[in-house]
Backbone atoms as SQL, in Angstrom:
CREATE TABLE atoms (id INTEGER PRIMARY KEY, chain TEXT, resi INTEGER, resn TEXT, atom TEXT, x REAL, y REAL, z REAL);
INSERT INTO atoms VALUES
  (1, 'A', 1, 'MET', 'N', 154.697, 111.926, 68.709),
  (2, 'A', 1, 'MET', 'CA', 155.086, 111.088, 67.579),
  (3, 'A', 1, 'MET', 'C', 155.975, 109.957, 68.073),
  (4, 'A', 2, 'ASN', 'N', 155.766, 108.819, 67.504),
  (5, 'A', 2, 'ASN', 'CA', 156.657, 107.710, 67.857),
  (6, 'A', 2, 'ASN', 'C', 157.852, 107.705, 66.901),
  (7, 'A', 3, 'SER', 'N', 158.805, 106.839, 67.161),
  (8, 'A', 3, 'SER', 'CA', 160.047, 106.826, 66.380),
  (9, 'A', 3, 'SER', 'C', 159.805, 106.499, 64.911),
  (10, 'A', 4, 'SER', 'N', 158.829, 105.669, 64.630),
  (11, 'A', 4, 'SER', 'CA', 158.510, 105.322, 63.242),
  (12, 'A', 4, 'SER', 'C', 157.982, 106.543, 62.486),
  (13, 'A', 5, 'ASP', 'N', 157.112, 107.317, 63.145),
  (14, 'A', 5, 'ASP', 'CA', 156.582, 108.535, 62.527),
  (15, 'A', 5, 'ASP', 'C', 157.691, 109.554, 62.280),
  (16, 'A', 6, 'LEU', 'N', 158.600, 109.667, 63.241),
  (17, 'A', 6, 'LEU', 'CA', 159.712, 110.599, 63.096),
  (18, 'A', 6, 'LEU', 'C', 160.627, 110.192, 61.950),
  (19, 'A', 7, 'LEU', 'N', 160.877, 108.899, 61.831),
  (20, 'A', 7, 'LEU', 'CA', 161.712, 108.402, 60.748),
  (21, 'A', 7, 'LEU', 'C', 161.042, 108.662, 59.403),
  (22, 'A', 8, 'ASP', 'N', 159.741, 108.438, 59.308),
  (23, 'A', 8, 'ASP', 'CA', 159.004, 108.712, 58.075),
  (24, 'A', 8, 'ASP', 'C', 159.055, 110.194, 57.721),
  (25, 'A', 9, 'LEU', 'N', 158.888, 111.053, 58.711),
  (26, 'A', 9, 'LEU', 'CA', 158.938, 112.489, 58.485),
  (27, 'A', 9, 'LEU', 'C', 160.330, 112.924, 58.023),
  (28, 'A', 10, 'ALA', 'N', 161.360, 112.385, 58.650),
  (29, 'A', 10, 'ALA', 'CA', 162.736, 112.716, 58.271),
  (30, 'A', 10, 'ALA', 'C', 163.031, 112.265, 56.845),
  (31, 'A', 11, 'THR', 'N', 162.560, 111.097, 56.484),
  (32, 'A', 11, 'THR', 'CA', 162.761, 110.578, 55.130),
  (33, 'A', 11, 'THR', 'C', 162.035, 111.456, 54.117),
  (34, 'A', 12, 'LYS', 'N', 160.811, 111.839, 54.439),
  (35, 'A', 12, 'LYS', 'CA', 160.038, 112.709, 53.547),
  (36, 'A', 12, 'LYS', 'C', 160.751, 114.053, 53.359),
  (37, 'A', 13, 'MET', 'N', 161.233, 114.628, 54.448),
  (38, 'A', 13, 'MET', 'CA', 161.920, 115.916, 54.375),
  (39, 'A', 13, 'MET', 'C', 163.235, 115.804, 53.596),
  (40, 'A', 14, 'GLU', 'N', 163.942, 114.705, 53.761),
  (41, 'A', 14, 'GLU', 'CA', 165.179, 114.486, 53.010),
  (42, 'A', 14, 'GLU', 'C', 164.893, 114.400, 51.514),
  (43, 'A', 15, 'ASN', 'N', 163.832, 113.692, 51.142),
  (44, 'A', 15, 'ASN', 'CA', 163.463, 113.580, 49.731),
  (45, 'A', 15, 'ASN', 'C', 163.038, 114.924, 49.156),
  (46, 'A', 16, 'GLU', 'N', 162.310, 115.714, 49.938),
  (47, 'A', 16, 'GLU', 'CA', 161.907, 117.041, 49.485),
  (48, 'A', 16, 'GLU', 'C', 163.125, 117.943, 49.291),
  (49, 'A', 17, 'THR', 'N', 164.092, 117.839, 50.189),
  (50, 'A', 17, 'THR', 'CA', 165.324, 118.620, 50.071),
  (51, 'A', 17, 'THR', 'C', 166.079, 118.250, 48.809),
  (52, 'A', 18, 'LYS', 'N', 166.179, 116.960, 48.530),
  (53, 'A', 18, 'LYS', 'CA', 166.852, 116.500, 47.311),
  (54, 'A', 18, 'LYS', 'C', 166.133, 117.017, 46.071),
  (55, 'A', 19, 'GLN', 'N', 164.808, 117.044, 46.085),
  (56, 'A', 19, 'GLN', 'CA', 164.046, 117.526, 44.943),
  (57, 'A', 19, 'GLN', 'C', 164.265, 119.026, 44.733),
  (58, 'A', 20, 'ILE', 'N', 164.306, 119.785, 45.815),
  (59, 'A', 20, 'ILE', 'CA', 164.556, 121.226, 45.715),
  (60, 'A', 20, 'ILE', 'C', 165.942, 121.471, 45.125),
  (61, 'A', 21, 'LYS', 'N', 166.938, 120.742, 45.591),
  (62, 'A', 21, 'LYS', 'CA', 168.289, 120.887, 45.058),
  (63, 'A', 21, 'LYS', 'C', 168.330, 120.534, 43.573),
  (64, 'A', 22, 'ASP', 'N', 167.671, 119.465, 43.201),
  (65, 'A', 22, 'ASP', 'CA', 167.631, 119.042, 41.806),
  (66, 'A', 22, 'ASP', 'C', 166.978, 120.123, 40.943),
  (67, 'A', 23, 'ASP', 'N', 165.843, 120.633, 41.390),
  (68, 'A', 23, 'ASP', 'CA', 165.147, 121.691, 40.638),
  (69, 'A', 23, 'ASP', 'C', 166.027, 122.927, 40.480),
  (70, 'A', 24, 'CYS', 'N', 166.686, 123.340, 41.551),
  (71, 'A', 24, 'CYS', 'CA', 167.540, 124.526, 41.509),
  (72, 'A', 24, 'CYS', 'C', 168.723, 124.332, 40.571),
  (73, 'A', 25, 'MET', 'N', 169.353, 123.179, 40.639),
  (74, 'A', 25, 'MET', 'CA', 170.508, 122.921, 39.778),
  (75, 'A', 25, 'MET', 'C', 170.104, 122.866, 38.309),
  (76, 'A', 26, 'ARG', 'N', 168.934, 122.314, 38.029),
  (77, 'A', 26, 'ARG', 'CA', 168.452, 122.292, 36.652),
  (78, 'A', 26, 'ARG', 'C', 168.166, 123.708, 36.153),
  (79, 'A', 27, 'LEU', 'N', 167.553, 124.521, 36.985),
  (80, 'A', 27, 'LEU', 'CA', 167.284, 125.903, 36.604),
  (81, 'A', 27, 'LEU', 'C', 168.578, 126.663, 36.335),
  (82, 'A', 28, 'VAL', 'N', 169.571, 126.469, 37.195),
  (83, 'A', 28, 'VAL', 'CA', 170.859, 127.128, 36.984),
  (84, 'A', 28, 'VAL', 'C', 171.447, 126.712, 35.646),
  (85, 'A', 29, 'TRP', 'N', 171.350, 125.431, 35.315),
  (86, 'A', 29, 'TRP', 'CA', 171.871, 124.951, 34.036),
  (87, 'A', 29, 'TRP', 'C', 171.137, 125.624, 32.883),
  (88, 'A', 30, 'TYR', 'N', 169.823, 125.686, 32.942),
  (89, 'A', 30, 'TYR', 'CA', 169.049, 126.308, 31.871),
  (90, 'A', 30, 'TYR', 'C', 169.304, 127.808, 31.773),
  (91, 'A', 31, 'MET', 'N', 169.656, 128.437, 32.882),
  (92, 'A', 31, 'MET', 'CA', 169.920, 129.873, 32.878),
  (93, 'A', 31, 'MET', 'C', 171.290, 130.196, 32.283),
  (94, 'A', 32, 'ARG', 'N', 172.118, 129.198, 32.091),
  (95, 'A', 32, 'ARG', 'CA', 173.428, 129.356, 31.449),
  (96, 'A', 32, 'ARG', 'C', 174.262, 130.493, 32.056),
  (97, 'A', 33, 'GLY', 'N', 174.357, 130.505, 33.369),
  (98, 'A', 33, 'GLY', 'CA', 175.171, 131.513, 34.035),
  (99, 'A', 33, 'GLY', 'C', 174.421, 132.786, 34.365),
  (100, 'A', 34, 'GLY', 'N', 173.151, 132.851, 34.028),
  (101, 'A', 34, 'GLY', 'CA', 172.365, 134.042, 34.321),
  (102, 'A', 34, 'GLY', 'C', 172.046, 134.184, 35.792),
  (103, 'A', 35, 'VAL', 'N', 172.189, 133.111, 36.530),
  (104, 'A', 35, 'VAL', 'CA', 171.969, 133.129, 37.978),
  (105, 'A', 35, 'VAL', 'C', 172.862, 132.046, 38.588),
  (106, 'A', 36, 'SER', 'N', 173.410, 132.324, 39.738),
  (107, 'A', 36, 'SER', 'CA', 174.291, 131.350, 40.387),
  (108, 'A', 36, 'SER', 'C', 173.464, 130.385, 41.242),
  (109, 'A', 37, 'LEU', 'N', 174.077, 129.273, 41.589),
  (110, 'A', 37, 'LEU', 'CA', 173.401, 128.306, 42.456),
  (111, 'A', 37, 'LEU', 'C', 173.129, 128.923, 43.828),
  (112, 'A', 38, 'THR', 'N', 174.055, 129.737, 44.303),
  (113, 'A', 38, 'THR', 'CA', 173.857, 130.410, 45.592),
  (114, 'A', 38, 'THR', 'C', 172.620, 131.308, 45.531),
  (115, 'A', 39, 'ASP', 'N', 172.505, 132.088, 44.469),
  (116, 'A', 39, 'ASP', 'CA', 171.324, 132.942, 44.316),
  (117, 'A', 39, 'ASP', 'C', 170.055, 132.099, 44.228),
  (118, 'A', 40, 'MET', 'N', 170.128, 131.042, 43.448),
  (119, 'A', 40, 'MET', 'CA', 168.953, 130.198, 43.241),
  (120, 'A', 40, 'MET', 'C', 168.497, 129.555, 44.555),
  (121, 'A', 41, 'MET', 'N', 169.453, 129.101, 45.352),
  (122, 'A', 41, 'MET', 'CA', 169.109, 128.391, 46.582),
  (123, 'A', 41, 'MET', 'C', 168.734, 129.325, 47.724),
  (124, 'A', 42, 'TRP', 'N', 169.394, 130.484, 47.828),
  (125, 'A', 42, 'TRP', 'CA', 169.285, 131.277, 49.046),
  (126, 'A', 42, 'TRP', 'C', 168.690, 132.666, 48.862),
  (127, 'A', 43, 'ARG', 'N', 168.738, 133.220, 47.659),
  (128, 'A', 43, 'ARG', 'CA', 168.273, 134.594, 47.492),
  (129, 'A', 43, 'ARG', 'C', 166.923, 134.697, 46.797),
  (130, 'A', 44, 'LEU', 'N', 166.611, 133.718, 45.978),
  (131, 'A', 44, 'LEU', 'CA', 165.325, 133.752, 45.272),
  (132, 'A', 44, 'LEU', 'C', 164.269, 133.018, 46.086),
  (133, 'A', 45, 'SER', 'N', 163.065, 133.503, 46.013),
  (134, 'A', 45, 'SER', 'CA', 161.982, 132.883, 46.768),
  (135, 'A', 45, 'SER', 'C', 161.459, 131.641, 46.044),
  (136, 'A', 46, 'PHE', 'N', 160.678, 130.874, 46.752),
  (137, 'A', 46, 'PHE', 'CA', 160.027, 129.706, 46.162),
  (138, 'A', 46, 'PHE', 'C', 159.168, 130.124, 44.974),
  (139, 'A', 47, 'GLU', 'N', 158.450, 131.226, 45.134),
  (140, 'A', 47, 'GLU', 'CA', 157.611, 131.744, 44.051),
  (141, 'A', 47, 'GLU', 'C', 158.455, 132.127, 42.832),
  (142, 'A', 48, 'ASP', 'N', 159.605, 132.748, 43.055),
  (143, 'A', 48, 'ASP', 'CA', 160.503, 133.096, 41.952),
  (144, 'A', 48, 'ASP', 'C', 160.934, 131.846, 41.199),
  (145, 'A', 49, 'ARG', 'N', 161.294, 130.813, 41.939),
  (146, 'A', 49, 'ARG', 'CA', 161.731, 129.567, 41.299),
  (147, 'A', 49, 'ARG', 'C', 160.588, 128.905, 40.529),
  (148, 'A', 50, 'GLN', 'N', 159.379, 128.987, 41.059),
  (149, 'A', 50, 'GLN', 'CA', 158.224, 128.435, 40.343),
  (150, 'A', 50, 'GLN', 'C', 158.022, 129.153, 39.005),
  (151, 'A', 51, 'ILE', 'N', 158.112, 130.463, 39.030),
  (152, 'A', 51, 'ILE', 'CA', 157.946, 131.246, 37.807),
  (153, 'A', 51, 'ILE', 'C', 159.028, 130.877, 36.799),
  (154, 'A', 52, 'MET', 'N', 160.264, 130.787, 37.255),
  (155, 'A', 52, 'MET', 'CA', 161.362, 130.423, 36.362),
  (156, 'A', 52, 'MET', 'C', 161.163, 129.025, 35.790),
  (157, 'A', 53, 'ASN', 'N', 160.697, 128.098, 36.611),
  (158, 'A', 53, 'ASN', 'CA', 160.418, 126.739, 36.132),
  (159, 'A', 53, 'ASN', 'C', 159.372, 126.746, 35.023),
  (160, 'A', 54, 'ARG', 'N', 158.324, 127.536, 35.200),
  (161, 'A', 54, 'ARG', 'CA', 157.282, 127.616, 34.161),
  (162, 'A', 54, 'ARG', 'C', 157.841, 128.191, 32.865),
  (163, 'A', 55, 'ILE', 'N', 158.678, 129.206, 32.982),
  (164, 'A', 55, 'ILE', 'CA', 159.285, 129.803, 31.787),
  (165, 'A', 55, 'ILE', 'C', 160.148, 128.779, 31.062),
  (166, 'A', 56, 'VAL', 'N', 160.970, 128.050, 31.808),
  (167, 'A', 56, 'VAL', 'CA', 161.828, 127.028, 31.197),
  (168, 'A', 56, 'VAL', 'C', 160.981, 125.960, 30.522),
  (169, 'A', 57, 'LYS', 'N', 159.944, 125.473, 31.201),
  (170, 'A', 57, 'LYS', 'CA', 159.084, 124.440, 30.616),
  (171, 'A', 57, 'LYS', 'C', 158.399, 124.944, 29.346),
  (172, 'A', 58, 'ASP', 'N', 157.921, 126.184, 29.364),
  (173, 'A', 58, 'ASP', 'CA', 157.301, 126.765, 28.169),
  (174, 'A', 58, 'ASP', 'C', 158.309, 126.852, 27.026),
  (175, 'A', 59, 'ASN', 'N', 159.521, 127.269, 27.336),
  (176, 'A', 59, 'ASN', 'CA', 160.550, 127.378, 26.300),
  (177, 'A', 59, 'ASN', 'C', 160.937, 126.018, 25.733),
  (178, 'A', 60, 'ILE', 'N', 160.980, 125.002, 26.583),
  (179, 'A', 60, 'ILE', 'CA', 161.291, 123.655, 26.105),
  (180, 'A', 60, 'ILE', 'C', 160.176, 123.163, 25.181),
  (181, 'A', 61, 'GLU', 'N', 158.920, 123.391, 25.570),
  (182, 'A', 61, 'GLU', 'CA', 157.798, 122.995, 24.712),
  (183, 'A', 61, 'GLU', 'C', 157.862, 123.701, 23.367),
  (184, 'A', 62, 'THR', 'N', 158.141, 124.994, 23.375),
  (185, 'A', 62, 'THR', 'CA', 158.248, 125.758, 22.128),
  (186, 'A', 62, 'THR', 'C', 159.387, 125.225, 21.274),
  (187, 'A', 63, 'THR', 'N', 160.518, 124.924, 21.912),
  (188, 'A', 63, 'THR', 'CA', 161.671, 124.377, 21.193),
  (189, 'A', 63, 'THR', 'C', 161.320, 123.035, 20.562),
  (190, 'A', 64, 'ASN', 'N', 160.626, 122.188, 21.290),
  (191, 'A', 64, 'ASN', 'CA', 160.228, 120.885, 20.745),
  (192, 'A', 64, 'ASN', 'C', 159.263, 121.036, 19.575),
  (193, 'A', 65, 'LYS', 'N', 158.335, 121.980, 19.678),
  (194, 'A', 65, 'LYS', 'CA', 157.364, 122.179, 18.609),
  (195, 'A', 65, 'LYS', 'C', 158.010, 122.733, 17.351),
  (196, 'A', 66, 'THR', 'N', 158.978, 123.608, 17.514),
  (197, 'A', 66, 'THR', 'CA', 159.623, 124.258, 16.361),
  (198, 'A', 66, 'THR', 'C', 160.800, 123.471, 15.826),
  (199, 'A', 67, 'LYS', 'N', 161.201, 122.428, 16.547),
  (200, 'A', 67, 'LYS', 'CA', 162.332, 121.573, 16.180),
  (201, 'A', 67, 'LYS', 'C', 163.659, 122.337, 16.162),
  (202, 'A', 68, 'LEU', 'N', 163.744, 123.443, 16.871),
  (203, 'A', 68, 'LEU', 'CA', 164.998, 124.174, 17.001),
  (204, 'A', 68, 'LEU', 'C', 165.839, 123.560, 18.108),
  (205, 'A', 69, 'PRO', 'N', 167.162, 123.691, 18.037),
  (206, 'A', 69, 'PRO', 'CA', 167.990, 123.121, 19.101),
  (207, 'A', 69, 'PRO', 'C', 167.823, 123.883, 20.414),
  (208, 'A', 70, 'LEU', 'N', 167.822, 123.166, 21.512),
  (209, 'A', 70, 'LEU', 'CA', 167.671, 123.789, 22.829),
  (210, 'A', 70, 'LEU', 'C', 168.950, 124.481, 23.248),
  (211, 'A', 71, 'LEU', 'N', 170.077, 123.917, 22.882),
  (212, 'A', 71, 'LEU', 'CA', 171.358, 124.499, 23.280),
  (213, 'A', 71, 'LEU', 'C', 171.628, 125.638, 22.400);
C-alpha cells in the first residue's frame, strides 16, 4: 500500500470508530441506565448491539404511530 491508500484506510477506520461510539452512546441513552457505556462498548457483542438497535428502532416507530411520548 502506498501512503495515500494508508491515509484513506486510516480515515475510513476513524469514521467507523466514531460511528460505533455514536451508536453505543445512543443505545445507552435509550436504555436509561439499563446498561452502562462500558458494557455497551466492551462486554456486548456486535450482534447484541444490532439486536438492541432494532428493538429501539421498532419502539420509536411504535411510539410515533401511537403518538405517545418517547420519554
